[in-house]
C-alpha positions, 0 to 999 in steps of 0.5 A: 909512058916513061917514069924518069928520075933525077937527083934534085941537086942536078936539075939546074938551069944553065945561065941563059941570056934573056932567060924567063923569069919564074915565079912560084906560088903555093897554089895554082893561080888563074894565069898558071891554070890558063896556060896549063889548060891551053896546052892540056885541057880538053875543053868543057868545064875546068871546075873538076881540074881546079877541084883536083888541085885543091885536094892536094894536101902535100907541100906544092909549088906552082911555077910560072915562067914569064916572057914580058908580062905573059905567062908562057910556061908552067909546072908544079911540084909536090913533095913527099918523103924525100921525093918531088913529083913534077906534074903539069908541065906546059909551054905555050906553042909560041914560046917553045924552044926558048928555055921557059920550060927549063927555067920552070924545071930549075925553079921547081928543083930549087924549091924541092931542094929547099923542102928536103926532097933530094930526088925528083920524078916525072912521067913523060910519053915516049913519043914526046921528043921535045920533053924527053930532050928537056928532061934528059938535059936536066939530068932525068933518066928513065927508071922504067917504062910502062903503058896503060891498057884500055878496054876497046 
């Protein structure tokens, strides 16, 4: 895993013709959750994931990028003491490579800046090349690498 950081002011989307429209909410919506779950869910009961999101007490933003009327990419940010953590980035496979995730990231950066967070962080797996490219282009740089140990 890689912990990546960036100055919030530097995380902005380039003007792209036909860029995705992004809407922000202060709690997860069913369309937000559906996209996140389609990409990251492991099947089974989604109730525990909804419960986890409901327990977040810090100011949060849930971003949905749309192509037409369909939500195609999502992400969320949580602010605390000058930092905004970026979590839950997900793009539907058919929408990848079209700027939707970049638009989500930029919208979350704008929201974070408005909430006095001048730095952002996120975690990404070292083998997720598309995400590493996205975050690198957005100004994120690796702060440190780490890994999880599992009994086995």
